[in-house]
C-alpha positions in Angstrom: -12.6 -59.7 30.5 -13.7 -56.1 29.7 -16.3 -53.8 31.1 -18.9 -51.7 29.3 -21.7 -49.4 30.4 -25.3 -50.5 30.1 -27.6 -47.3 30.4 -31.1 -47.8 31.7 -33.9 -45.3 31.8 -36.4 -45.6 34.6 -38.8 -47.2 32.0 -36.3 -49.8 30.8 -35.1 -50.5 34.3 -38.7 -51.4 35.2 -39.1 -53.4 32.1 -35.9 -55.4 32.6 -36.9 -55.9 36.2 -40.2 -57.4 35.2 -38.6 -59.7 32.7 -36.5 -62.8 33.3 -33.5 -60.5 33.4 -31.5 -62.8 31.0 -31.6 -60.4 27.9 -30.1 -57.0 27.7 -30.9 -54.9 24.5 -29.4 -51.9 22.7 -30.5 -49.9 19.6 -29.5 -50.8 16.2 -27.1 -47.8 16.1 -25.0 -49.6 18.6 -24.4 -52.8 16.6 -20.9 -52.0 15.5 -19.9 -51.4 19.1 -21.7 -54.4 20.3 -19.8 -56.6 17.9 -16.7 -55.8 20.0 -18.2 -57.3 23.2 -17.2 -60.9 24.1 -18.7 -63.7 26.1 -17.4 -63.3 29.7 -17.4 -59.5 29.5 -19.3 -57.4 32.0 -22.1 -54.8 31.6 -22.0 -52.3 34.4 -25.6 -51.0 34.7 -26.3 -47.3 35.3 -29.7 -45.6 35.9 -30.1 -42.3 34.2 -31.9 -39.5 36.0 -31.0 -41.0 39.4 -27.3 -41.2 38.3 -26.8 -44.5 40.1 -25.0 -47.7 39.4 -27.3 -50.6 40.1 -26.3 -53.8 38.3 -23.7 -56.1 36.9 -24.4 -58.5 34.1 -22.1 -61.2 32.6 -22.4 -61.8 28.9 -23.0 -65.4 28.0 -24.1 -65.0 24.3 -24.3 -62.4 21.6 -24.8 -60.0 20.0 -27.8 -61.1 18.0 -30.8 -59.3 16.4 -34.2 -60.0 17.9 -37.3 -57.7 17.8 -39.5 -59.7 20.2 -40.9 -57.0 22.5 -39.2 -57.0 25.9 -38.5 -53.4 26.9 -41.6 -51.9 25.1 -44.9 -53.6 24.5 -44.5 -53.0 20.7 -42.0 -51.6 18.3 -39.3 -52.3 20.8 -36.1 -50.4 19.5 -33.6 -52.4 21.6 -33.1 -55.2 19.1 -29.3 -55.7 19.4 -29.3 -58.2 22.2 -27.1 -60.2 24.5 -28.0 -63.1 26.7 -26.7 -62.3 30.1 -26.4 -63.7 33.6 -27.4 -61.4 36.4 -24.6 -60.9 38.9 -26.0 -57.9 40.8 -29.4 -56.2 40.6 -30.2 -53.5 43.1 -33.4 -51.6 43.9 -33.1 -47.8 43.2 -32.8 -47.0 46.9 -29.9 -49.4 47.3 -28.1 -48.5 44.0 -24.8 -46.7 44.3 -25.1 -42.9 43.6 -22.2 -41.7 41.5 -21.9 -38.7 43.8 -21.3 -40.7 46.8 -17.9 -39.8 48.0 -16.2 -43.1 47.7 -17.7 -43.9 44.3 -16.8 -40.4 43.0 -13.2 -40.6 44.2 -12.9 -44.1 43.1 -13.5 -43.6 39.4 -10.8 -42.2 37.2 -13.3 -40.0 35.2 -14.8 -38.3 38.2 -12.2 -38.0 40.9 -10.5 -35.0 39.5 -13.8 -33.1 38.9 -15.6 -30.8 41.2 -19.2 -31.3 40.4 -19.7 -32.5 36.8 -18.4 -34.8 34.2 -19.0 -35.5 30.5 -18.7 -38.4 28.1 -18.6 -41.6 30.0 -22.3 -42.0 30.9 -23.8 -40.4 27.9 -24.3 -43.5 25.8 -24.5 -47.3 26.2 -21.6 -49.6 25.5 -19.0 -47.1 26.3 -15.9 -49.0 27.4 -14.7 -48.6 31.0 -11.0 -48.8 32.0 -10.2 -52.0 33.7 -9.5 -50.1 36.9 -12.9 -48.4 36.9 -14.8 -51.7 35.8 -13.1 -53.7 38.5 -13.8 -51.0 41.1 -17.6 -50.9 40.2 -17.7 -54.7 40.1 -16.3 -54.9 43.6 -18.5 -52.1 44.9 -21.6 -53.6 43.4 -21.0 -57.0 44.8 -20.3 -55.5 48.2 -23.5 -53.4 48.0 -25.6 -56.5 47.0 -24.3 -58.3 50.1 -25.9 -55.9 52.6 -24.6 -52.5 51.8 -26.3 -49.4 53.1 -29.5 -47.9 51.6 -29.5 -44.4 49.9 -33.1 -43.2 50.5 -34.8 -41.5 47.5 -35.8 -37.9 48.1 -38.9 -36.4 46.5 -37.0 -35.2 43.4 -35.6 -38.7 42.9 -39.1 -40.2 43.2 -40.4 -37.9 40.5 -37.7 -39.0 38.2 -38.8 -42.6 38.6 -42.5 -41.8 38.1 -44.3 -42.4 34.8 -47.6 -41.1 33.6 -50.0 -41.9 30.8 -51.6 -40.1 28.0 -54.7 -41.0 25.8 -53.6 -41.3 22.2 -56.0 -41.9 19.3 -55.4 -45.7 19.2 -54.2 -46.5 22.7 -53.0 -45.3 26.1 -49.2 -44.8 26.3 -46.8 -44.2 29.1 -44.5 -41.1 29.1 -41.6 -40.2 31.2 -41.9 -37.2 33.6 -39.0 -35.0 33.1 -37.6 -32.8 35.8 -36.4 -29.2 35.4 -33.1 -30.1 37.0 -30.3 -30.9 34.5 -28.1 -33.8 35.6 -24.4 -33.8 35.0 -24.6 -36.2 32.2 -27.2 -34.2 30.4 -25.5 -30.8 30.8 -23.2 -31.0 27.7 -24.9 -29.2 24.8 -24.8 -31.0 21.4 -22.5 -29.6 18.8 -24.0 -26.8 16.7 -24.0 -29.0 13.6 -26.1 -31.5 15.3 -28.5 -28.7 16.5 -28.9 -27.5 12.8 -29.6 -31.0 11.6 -32.1 -31.5 14.3 -33.9 -28.3 13.4 -33.9 -29.4 9.7 -35.4 -32.7 10.5 -38.1 -31.3 12.7 -39.0 -29.0 9.9 -39.1 -31.9 7.4 -41.4 -33.9 9.8 -43.6 -31.0 10.5 -44.0 -30.4 6.7 -44.9 -34.0 6.1 -47.5 -34.1 8.8 -49.0 -30.8 7.6 -49.4 -32.1 4.0 -51.1 -35.2 5.5 -53.7 -33.0 7.2 -52.2 -33.2 10.7 -52.1 -30.4 13.2 -48.4 -29.9 14.3 -46.9 -29.2 17.6 -43.2 -28.0 17.9 -41.7 -27.1 21.3 -41.8 -23.3 22.0 -38.1 -23.2 22.3 -37.6 -24.6 18.7 -40.3 -22.8 16.9 -38.4 -19.8 15.7 -35.6 -22.0 14.2 -38.1 -24.5 12.7 -40.2 -21.7 11.0 -37.2 -20.5 9.2 -37.1 -23.9 7.5 -40.8 -24.5 7.3 -43.2 -21.8 6.1 -46.4 -23.3 7.8 -48.4 -22.0 4.9 -51.5 -23.9 5.9 -51.4 -22.7 9.5 -51.0 -26.2 10.9 -48.8 -25.2 13.8 -50.9 -25.1 16.9 -50.2 -22.7 19.9 -51.6 -24.9 22.7 -51.9 -28.6 23.4 -55.4 -29.7 24.6 -54.8 -33.3 25.9 -56.5 -35.5 28.4 -53.7 -35.6 30.9 -52.4 -34.0 34.0 -50.2 -30.8 34.1 -47.0 -32.6 34.8 -47.5 -35.0 31.9 -48.5 -32.1 29.6 -45.2 -30.3 30.4 -43.3 -33.3 29.5 -45.2 -33.9 26.2 -44.7 -30.3 25.2 -40.9 -31.0 24.9 -41.3 -33.7 22.4 -39.6 -32.6 19.1 -42.6 -33.0 16.8 -46.2 -34.1 17.4 -48.7 -35.0 14.8 -52.3 -34.5 16.1 -55.9 -35.0 14.9 -58.2 -33.1 17.1 -57.3 -33.6 20.7 -55.4 -36.9 20.1 -51.7 -37.4 19.3 -51.4 -39.5 16.1 -47.6 -39.8 16.2 -44.7 -38.4 18.3 -41.1 -38.0 17.1 -37.9 -37.5 18.8 -34.8 -36.6 16.7 -31.6 -38.5 17.4 -28.2 -37.5 16.2 -26.9 -40.9 15.2 -26.8 -41.5 11.5 -27.0 -39.4 8.4 -30.1 -40.9 6.7 -33.4 -42.2 8.0 -35.0 -44.2 5.3 -38.6 -44.0 6.5 -38.5 -40.2 6.5 -36.8 -40.1 3.1 -39.5 -42.3 1.7 -42.3 -40.2 3.1 -40.6 -37.0 1.8 -40.2 -38.6 -1.6 -43.9 -39.6 -1.7 -44.8 -35.9 -1.0 -42.2 -34.6 -3.6 -40.1 -33.0 -0.9 -36.4 -32.6 -1.4 -34.5 -33.0 1.9 -30.8 -32.7 1.4 -29.7 -34.5 4.6 -31.5 -36.0 7.5 -30.3 -37.4 10.9 -32.1 -40.5 12.3 -35.5 -40.2 13.9 -36.9 -42.1 16.8 -40.7 -42.5 16.7 -42.1 -42.7 20.3 -44.6 -45.5 20.9 
């Protein structure tokens, strides 16, 4: 029996909790790693943002590909799936904070660190050492059998909150980001990934501009993007005028690229550093006679 990490965002945690909790899903980029998981293995579930361990799942079938919406209402990206049996499922206030002293000192990848760590909880399906997996299984089972509560403070509650924004065709939910950088988010991506990200943002902006869209780029990225994209039609906008509250607006402003028509978001893109080619973007670029040399994968937000 082996143990792997199953990462959940607040949104996927809520979606899984509303479901029958017998299917766990991962992005297609994780297919090769998923193929190494065996029936009888365990997923140890971790809630990002809150940095808490909250669940234990036993694999009973998989992996298999299924795009039936579970975690999002449509275009669900978590299509590499396993049938699972729930062994532990904890509410956020009873989930085990990784910074709790006995948890921190009990894990091989944190016990020697003062305040932060990198690597282990930055991606799903990371394999845990048997010692760590057994420790988390034991602690999770004990916690589910009447362990203490760990009340959420105001910052924790903000991290769990979701907001809505009106788009041209529907109302969508967005995560509300916090200015606090958690330890698992603190490691900066390699410089080569950063350059690729800027290149892809520029390409997407160029495509949207040629399609007649207005373009939004986060202020922190604009200088670098404009070195790749000349914005000759002045499609880049300086301010977002959307029908949403200030907290949600600050979150949306950090999305890598937005295509807009008037005051409505037509499409939103987040660049991921996972593969070297994203066929949809390449096809669009080809249709517009663009010549991108290399692109990383792009996630389109719902």
